[in-house]
Structures are given as structure tokens and as C-alpha cells.
FISE-28778 format. One line per 8 residues: number of its first residue (from 1); for each residue x, y, z of C-alpha. Coordinates in steps of 0.2 Angstrom, whole numbers. Layout:
BEGIN
NUM> X/Y/Z  ...
//
This chain:
BEGIN
1> 581/-192/463  565/-184/455  552/-200/456  551/-202/438  567/-207/434  570/-218/451  553/-226/442  563/-228/426
9> 578/-236/434  569/-249/447  557/-255/427  574/-257/421  579/-269/435  565/-279/437  565/-285/417  576/-301/416
17> 589/-297/405  605/-310/407  616/-310/392  610/-315/377  589/-312/385  591/-291/384  575/-290/372  564/-285/384
25> 574/-272/394  578/-264/378  560/-263/372  558/-253/389  573/-242/388  566/-238/370  548/-232/377  557/-221/390
33> 571/-213/382  561/-209/364  555/-191/369  573/-184/372  579/-191/356  581/-189/339  579/-207/337  579/-223/344
41> 588/-237/336  590/-257/336  604/-267/327  606/-284/326  616/-287/340  603/-283/352  611/-265/356  600/-249/357
49> 604/-233/353  595/-215/356  603/-201/345  603/-183/350  608/-172/334  618/-185/323  625/-169/311  636/-165/326
57> 656/-167/329  662/-174/337  652/-191/339  652/-196/357  645/-213/362  639/-213/379  637/-234/385  631/-243/399
65> 627/-261/398  609/-268/401  613/-286/403  614/-294/419  623/-310/428  612/-325/429  609/-342/424  599/-354/411
73> 590/-369/411  602/-384/406  595/-398/411  579/-406/419  581/-422/430  567/-436/428  561/-428/444  560/-411/439
81> 575/-403/445  582/-390/436  602/-389/432  608/-374/428  624/-365/417  631/-347/422  629/-332/414  642/-321/417
89> 653/-320/432  642/-330/447  647/-334/463  639/-352/467  643/-351/486  629/-338/487  616/-347/476  609/-360/490
97> 593/-356/499  590/-344/488  572/-339/476  573/-338/458  564/-333/443  563/-343/429  561/-332/413  548/-340/400
105> 538/-337/386  523/-337/396  529/-327/411  541/-329/427  541/-347/436  548/-346/453  559/-358/460  572/-361/473
113> 587/-367/476  590/-382/487  600/-385/502  600/-399/513  594/-396/529  607/-394/544  598/-407/554  602/-421/542
121> 621/-422/539  633/-410/546  641/-399/531  659/-396/528  661/-379/529  678/-378/519  668/-386/504  667/-377/489
129> 648/-374/481  649/-379/462  638/-375/452  634/-392/443  630/-398/460  615/-384/463  595/-388/458  582/-377/454
137> 564/-384/462  550/-378/454  541/-389/465  533/-403/454  539/-421/452  542/-425/436  553/-419/420  537/-420/411
145> 528/-408/424  543/-399/425  544/-396/403  525/-392/404  531/-376/413  551/-370/407  563/-375/393  579/-379/391
153> 588/-362/389  577/-350/399  586/-338/407  585/-337/426  589/-321/438  589/-318/457  571/-314/463  577/-296/473
161> 571/-279/467  578/-264/470  573/-258/487  578/-241/497  591/-246/511  591/-227/517  591/-209/512  597/-211/495
169> 605/-228/498  597/-242/487  601/-263/488  595/-271/472  604/-286/460  609/-283/441  615/-264/446  628/-269/438
177> 624/-261/426  609/-256/424  613/-240/430  627/-238/418  610/-239/404  602/-227/417  615/-214/418  617/-214/399
185> 599/-210/394  597/-198/408  612/-189/401  599/-188/385  587/-181/398  597/-168/404  604/-163/389  584/-159/380
193> 583/-139/376  601/-136/378  614/-130/364  629/-139/360  639/-145/346  643/-164/347  633/-180/340  625/-188/356
201> 624/-209/354  617/-216/370  621/-234/368  610/-248/382  624/-261/376  622/-280/378  633/-296/382  645/-285/392
209> 647/-299/403  652/-313/394  664/-301/383  661/-284/382  650/-289/364  638/-277/362  650/-262/366  662/-269/351
217> 648/-271/338  641/-255/343  656/-246/343  660/-251/324  642/-247/320  643/-229/327  662/-223/323  663/-211/338
225> 679/-202/340  675/-200/361  669/-216/371  662/-215/389  659/-231/397  648/-232/411  650/-245/425  651/-249/440
233> 666/-250/453  671/-258/468  667/-247/485  681/-250/496  669/-245/512  663/-262/513  672/-275/525  683/-286/521
241> 688/-274/503  707/-267/502  707/-248/499  726/-252/493  718/-265/480  705/-255/474  709/-236/479  699/-225/488
249> 681/-227/485  664/-220/494  646/-221/492  637/-204/493  654/-194/488  652/-193/468  655/-205/453  674/-211/449
257> 686/-205/436  701/-215/430  717/-213/425  729/-227/417  730/-234/400  712/-235/395  708/-216/396  713/-204/385
265> 722/-192/393  715/-176/384  697/-184/388  701/-186/405  709/-172/409  693/-161/402  680/-174/413  689/-168/428
273> 690/-149/424  672/-149/420  670/-157/437  680/-145/445  670/-128/437  652/-137/441  656/-141/458  653/-159/453
281> 658/-171/467  669/-186/458  682/-198/464  697/-203/457  706/-220/453  720/-228/444  719/-242/430  736/-248/427
289> 728/-259/412  713/-261/399  697/-261/412  686/-275/412  672/-263/403  664/-259/387  678/-242/387  691/-257/383
297> 683/-263/366  677/-244/362  696/-240/365  700/-253/352  688/-250/337  692/-245/319  708/-234/320  704/-230/337
305> 694/-218/349  696/-206/364  688/-216/380  685/-213/399  676/-222/409  663/-216/425  662/-229/436  647/-230/450
313> 651/-236/468  645/-252/471  645/-263/486  643/-282/485  647/-283/465  637/-299/456  626/-303/472  607/-300/474
321> 609/-288/485  624/-273/475  621/-259/486  624/-239/476  619/-222/479  606/-213/469  616/-198/472  629/-206/464
329> 619/-210/447  614/-191/449  628/-183/448  637/-197/435  624/-190/424  626/-172/427  645/-175/424  642/-180/408
337> 628/-168/401  642/-156/406  655/-164/399  646/-165/383  642/-147/382  660/-144/384  665/-155/368  668/-142/352
345> 672/-150/333  688/-143/332  696/-152/349  711/-164/346  710/-179/357  728/-184/350  739/-185/368  752/-173/367
353> 745/-161/352
//
């Protein structure tokens, strides 16, 4: 991956954006993408849309959500310990013993999620960890001290940022789905200087992790004829993941395309044809019902949208150590750019037409 693109991706991940707190990361994305867009807009919900040739046809919406799972400050005890609430699908069992950042108006405050020392009392290894039982320790001894540093409702993220594991493989929190927002903006960069017919709306959507909310409002606003979501999917090349459940999905073997009810068959075939013609590696999985991605709500917007989904293989999803391959991100952006170029105004996406 080119150095500037990697710097942009790393910067996106460093900026905290639990659902409902995405303002800062959207500003960061806007500053970067203005060079490749005719205009950049923000809406009342918080979605960011970068637009190329809005007069074109068909209208294409590329969507990747910028929000991440996290926590927020729910209650502060008399002793200054902080109880939290989950933002999105948080696995409480992996939180004890971790460092976190509480993001306040004055900047981040470091905290730790305490865990009782193993010396003090034998732990029941079968006991389920509940979020209500966890507390964040910021090193104070009273509620008064804590309230000078943090406020009720402040968002919390894991402290881990992006690091290279080996070669093109990186690890970080929040690759779900900041890599998707990265890919749709990288697609605009790849389209700069190329001729194409479509109007392209690259959208960094908000609040996906709490109900696909940003894609719902942005699709209604954009009114796309074609909608392609970019998200992550479960890689099967990690211990304990059943291929019969998620399919054959490996890091570094290309973005994943999908077949099923959430995918318009005409658009789905076009994407496969383009990938083969341009020799862009891809993988394929089946989706028996609506996907849990922005493609779901885009498909159902207004009178219906021809939708597709491009997924980035991801190990250890919704953990602080998600693992993806930069090659898959690059190839996903290449594929989207070539699909946009292949779209023509006269195309019909009505199945069987």
C-alpha cells in the first residue's frame, strides 16, 4: 500500500468513533478526500458524502461505516470507579485487564479495566463475565476527582491502534469498519483522472453498529440506483472458525463478493466479470438472507436499489486485535473503481430483464 494511503488509514483508526460520536473522524476523512471529490457534504445525522460528477448516470452510492464498537461512561461510584455501557456488539469477556481511552472534550483520559488478582481468590472459569460487573479505574479515589476528568456519556475505546504484524498483515481495533470507509474513499482517489459515466457518492456512514442507521438516512438522501457496501467478514483461516458456517475466506486472497437475497443478480454478475477481466483476485460466499451490513438497508431504500456487498476478510472481529491484509483493501478499491468505470447509463438492473 502506498505510504500516504496507509497514513490515512492509520489516522482514521486513531480517531475514536463509537456510534454517535463520529464527528472527529468524519472531519479527518473530509480533510483528506477533498482532493479527489467535486464536493464534500455532511448531513444532520453525521454521514459524510464525497461526490464525483453528480450529473452522471447511474447514481452510485459506495458506503463504508466509520463507527466502531465501544463503551461509554454510565455511572461513577463514590470511590471514583466508572461503570460502563456497551456501544454495539461488545464482548465483555475480553475486556478485563485492558487499557482503554475515555474521550473527553479536553482530550483522552487513560483508564484500565480492573481484574482481581488471581492470588486473592480462585476464579470460577465457567462464570460468565458481565459488563455490569466491570469498572474502569482512572487512578482517582473519589467521584469528585473523577468528575473533574470525565463526564457521563463520554465514549470509551480500546487503547490499541494499527500496527504491522508481518508484511501486508496488520492488526488494530476498529478495522470493522474503518477499512470500509477507507476503501470507498480510496476508490475516489483511483477514479481521479479517469473517464466514467456514473455519479459517484462515496459515503462514510454512521451508527452502523447500532442498527445500520446512517446508511438508512444517507441512502434516502442520495437516491442511488446502485449501492455497494464495503464491510468486513469473518475469515475462516483462524482457529475455531467453521468453514461450513462462514465459507472459505482467507486473508490476502482478495476481497469477498457475495451471492444471495441482498445482492442484485445483475450487479453481482457484473462485479465478478470485472474482477475476472481486470485480474483482480476475489473470493465468494453465499448469503441466505439479508446481510448485517449497510447493503441491507440500501437495498430497501425508497423503491429499491440494486445492491452488492464487498467484504474484507477479518480475523477476531469485534476485538481489540482485529487482523486484516492491506492487499485485500487495495484490491477492493481497485475492483470498485473498475466497476464504476464499467457502469453505463443505459444499464438495467431489473432481474431477468
